[in-house]
C-alpha positions as CSV (number, residue, x, y, z in Angstrom):
1,V,0.0,0.0,0.0
2,I,1.5,3.3,-1.1
3,D,-0.2,6.5,0.1
4,E,0.1,9.9,-1.7
5,I,1.7,8.3,-4.8
6,Q,1.8,11.7,-6.6
7,R,4.6,12.8,-4.2
8,I,7.0,10.2,-5.7
9,P,5.6,9.4,-9.1
10,A,8.7,7.5,-10.2
11,L,7.4,4.7,-7.9
12,L,4.8,3.9,-10.5
13,N,7.5,2.5,-12.8
14,E,8.6,0.1,-10.0
15,V,5.0,-0.9,-9.4
16,H,4.5,-1.6,-13.1
17,L,7.6,-3.8,-13.1
18,Q,6.5,-5.7,-10.0
19,I,3.1,-6.3,-11.5
20,E,4.7,-7.7,-14.6
21,K,7.2,-9.9,-12.8
22,S,5.0,-11.2,-9.9
23,R,1.8,-12.9,-10.7
24,G,-0.9,-12.3,-8.1
25,L,0.9,-9.4,-6.5
26,R,-1.5,-6.5,-5.8
27,F,-0.9,-2.8,-5.0
28,I,-3.2,-0.2,-3.5
29,L,-2.1,3.3,-4.5
30,T,-3.8,6.3,-3.0
31,G,-3.4,9.9,-3.8
32,S,-5.1,13.3,-3.7
33,S,-4.0,14.8,-7.0
34,A,-4.1,13.4,-10.5
35,R,-2.8,16.8,-11.7
36,K,0.8,16.3,-10.7
37,L,0.9,12.9,-12.3
38,R,-0.5,14.1,-15.6
39,Q,1.7,17.1,-15.7
40,K,4.9,15.0,-15.3
41,G,3.8,12.5,-17.9
42,V,4.4,9.5,-15.6
43,N,3.4,5.9,-16.0
44,L,-0.3,5.7,-15.2
45,L,-0.5,1.9,-15.4
46,G,-2.9,2.0,-18.3
47,G,-4.8,-1.2,-18.5
48,R,-3.3,-2.6,-15.3
49,A,-5.1,-0.6,-12.7
50,R,-8.6,0.2,-11.6
51,S,-9.5,3.7,-10.4
52,R,-11.8,4.2,-7.5
53,R,-12.8,7.4,-5.7
54,L,-13.2,7.5,-1.9
55,H,-15.7,9.9,-0.3
56,P,-16.4,11.1,3.2
57,F,-18.7,8.9,5.2
58,V,-22.0,8.0,3.7
59,W,-25.1,6.9,5.7
60,T,-24.6,3.2,5.3
61,E,-21.1,3.5,6.9
62,I,-22.3,5.1,10.1
63,R,-26.0,4.2,10.5
64,E,-26.6,4.3,14.3
65,Q,-24.2,7.2,14.7
66,F,-25.9,9.2,11.9
67,D,-26.9,12.7,13.0
68,L,-28.3,14.8,10.2
69,G,-27.9,18.1,12.0
70,R,-24.3,17.4,12.9
71,I,-23.4,16.2,9.4
72,L,-25.0,19.1,7.6
73,L,-23.0,21.5,9.8
74,H,-19.7,19.7,10.2
75,G,-19.7,17.3,7.3
76,S,-18.7,13.6,7.3
77,L,-14.9,13.5,6.8
78,P,-13.9,10.6,9.1
79,S,-11.4,12.7,11.2
80,I,-14.0,15.4,11.6
81,F,-16.9,13.1,12.2
82,F,-15.1,11.5,15.2
83,S,-13.7,14.7,16.5
84,E,-14.7,16.2,19.8
85,S,-13.9,19.7,18.4
86,P,-15.0,19.4,14.8
87,R,-14.8,23.2,14.1
88,E,-11.3,23.4,15.4
89,D,-10.2,20.5,13.2
90,L,-12.0,21.9,10.2
91,K,-10.1,25.1,10.8
92,S,-6.8,23.2,10.7
93,Y,-7.9,21.2,7.6
94,V,-9.0,24.3,5.6
95,G,-5.9,26.3,6.7
96,D,-3.2,23.7,6.2
97,Y,-4.6,21.8,3.3
98,L,-7.0,23.8,1.2
99,R,-5.4,27.3,1.5
100,E,-1.8,26.1,1.2
101,E,-1.4,22.7,-0.4
102,I,-4.1,23.1,-2.9
103,A,-2.9,26.6,-3.7
104,S,0.5,25.2,-4.4
105,E,-1.0,23.2,-7.2
106,A,-1.7,26.5,-8.9
107,A,2.0,27.3,-8.8
108,T,1.0,30.7,-7.6
109,R,2.5,33.0,-5.0
110,N,-0.7,35.0,-4.8
111,L,-2.2,33.1,-1.9
112,P,-4.6,36.0,-1.0
113,A,-6.2,35.7,-4.4
114,F,-6.7,32.0,-4.1
115,A,-8.1,32.5,-0.6
116,R,-10.6,35.0,-1.9
117,F,-11.5,32.6,-4.7
118,I,-12.1,29.5,-2.6
119,E,-14.3,31.4,-0.1
120,T,-16.3,32.8,-3.1
121,A,-16.5,29.3,-4.6
122,A,-17.8,28.0,-1.2
123,I,-20.5,30.7,-1.1
124,T,-21.7,29.6,-4.6
125,N,-21.5,25.9,-3.8
126,G,-24.3,24.0,-5.5
127,Q,-25.2,27.0,-7.7
128,I,-25.0,27.3,-11.5
129,L,-21.4,28.3,-12.4
130,N,-20.9,31.9,-13.4
131,Y,-17.2,32.4,-13.9
132,Q,-17.6,36.2,-14.6
133,K,-19.6,36.8,-11.4
134,I,-17.2,34.7,-9.3
135,S,-14.3,36.6,-10.9
136,N,-15.9,39.9,-10.0
137,D,-16.7,38.9,-6.4
138,A,-13.3,37.3,-5.7
139,Q,-11.4,40.1,-7.6
140,V,-9.5,37.5,-9.6
141,K,-9.3,37.3,-13.4
142,R,-11.9,35.1,-15.1
143,S,-9.2,32.9,-16.7
144,T,-7.6,32.4,-13.3
145,V,-10.9,31.5,-11.8
146,Q,-11.4,28.8,-14.5
147,N,-7.9,27.5,-13.8
148,Y,-8.6,27.4,-10.0
149,Y,-11.8,25.3,-10.6
150,E,-9.8,22.9,-12.7
151,I,-7.4,22.5,-9.8
152,L,-10.3,21.8,-7.4
153,R,-11.5,19.1,-9.7
154,D,-8.1,17.6,-10.2
155,T,-7.4,17.5,-6.4
156,L,-10.8,15.9,-5.8
157,I,-12.0,18.9,-3.8
158,G,-15.1,19.2,-5.9
159,T,-17.0,18.0,-8.9
160,E,-19.2,19.5,-11.6
161,L,-22.8,18.4,-11.9
162,E,-23.8,18.7,-15.5
163,A,-27.2,19.8,-16.7
164,F,-29.7,17.4,-18.2
165,K,-30.3,18.7,-21.7
166,K,-32.6,16.0,-23.2
167,T,-36.0,17.7,-22.9
168,R,-38.6,18.9,-25.4
169,S,-41.3,20.4,-23.2
170,R,-39.2,23.3,-21.8
171,K,-35.9,24.9,-22.7
172,A,-33.4,23.7,-20.1
173,T,-30.4,25.3,-18.5
174,V,-27.2,23.9,-19.9
175,T,-24.6,25.3,-17.5
176,S,-23.1,23.0,-14.8
177,K,-23.2,23.4,-11.1
178,F,-20.2,22.9,-8.8
179,Y,-20.2,21.0,-5.5
180,F,-17.4,20.7,-2.9
181,F,-16.8,17.2,-1.7
182,D,-17.9,17.9,1.9
183,V,-20.5,20.2,3.2
184,G,-18.6,20.8,6.5
185,V,-15.7,22.3,4.6
186,V,-18.1,24.5,2.7
187,N,-19.8,25.8,5.9
188,Y,-16.4,26.6,7.5
189,L,-15.3,28.6,4.5
190,K,-18.7,30.4,4.6
191,G,-18.3,31.2,8.3
192,I,-21.4,29.3,9.2
193,R,-21.6,28.2,12.9
194,E,-25.2,27.0,13.0
195,L,-27.9,25.8,10.6
196,P,-31.4,26.6,11.9
197,E,-34.0,24.3,10.3
198,R,-36.4,25.8,7.7
199,T,-33.9,28.3,6.5
200,S,-32.3,28.7,3.1
201,L,-28.9,27.8,4.6
202,F,-30.2,24.5,6.0
203,G,-31.8,23.8,2.6
204,E,-28.6,24.5,0.7
205,A,-26.6,22.2,3.1
206,F,-29.2,19.4,2.7
207,E,-29.0,19.6,-1.1
208,A,-25.2,19.5,-1.0
209,Y,-25.4,16.4,1.3
210,L,-27.9,14.6,-1.0
211,H,-25.5,15.3,-3.9
212,H,-22.7,13.7,-1.8
213,E,-24.8,10.6,-1.1
214,L,-25.8,10.2,-4.7
215,R,-22.4,10.8,-6.1
216,S,-20.8,8.4,-3.6
217,W,-23.4,5.7,-4.5
218,I,-22.6,6.0,-8.2
219,D,-18.9,5.9,-7.7
220,Y,-19.0,2.9,-5.3
221,Q,-21.4,1.0,-7.6
222,G,-19.1,1.7,-10.6
223,D,-21.9,2.7,-12.9
224,G,-24.5,5.4,-13.3
225,D,-24.9,9.1,-14.2
226,L,-26.0,12.1,-12.2
227,R,-27.4,15.4,-13.6
228,Y,-29.7,18.2,-12.7
229,W,-32.6,19.7,-14.7
230,R,-33.8,23.3,-14.5
231,S,-35.8,25.4,-16.9
232,Q,-34.3,28.7,-18.0
233,T,-37.0,30.5,-16.1
234,G,-35.9,28.7,-12.9
235,S,-39.4,27.6,-12.1
236,H,-38.6,23.8,-12.3
237,E,-35.6,22.0,-10.9
């Protein structure tokens, strides 16, 4: 088992060699960035490896410990879920990982710009992507915003939810939405400390959590598709 394989990509050649030489030998390679591997043009074990994506906890993994209010507020990252001080641990995760390590993927020294972007991206979590508006709000060039979103996708921090376009009755929206991988991370970036029921904030968090459950189910089953539909008037979704 090799963790964070992208840090020493040359190991992939050795893994490939051992797979070829040793019948029945298996490897588990984990990582948090496909971007570094692609950029360096390394051996991606084409045809010899299966790719799986791991998500924060889903309902079936925690069952009796499931607490909707807690999960909607703090998310379901394993280390956060079992923490006695989830907000403090989220602070560490967001500060040490998102704002620094993910920013380094952009090869940029302008960390304040990336910090403004990621906070703006969190505020618009689950909304239809509007690069120009996000650019204006974060005070970052549109081309840079698009590059930052690509980095979030490559580092598994979020995914796009494409629009369902096959409809004849009404003209549908065609622009994607973007969802972070964990609602607790989103709430911390937005500065949310509580989620009163029957509020828009609660509804947004619940939608994001449902997206997480559905996306996880599809990835773990290994088959399926997930899209959203919304008319251009916004009256149906």
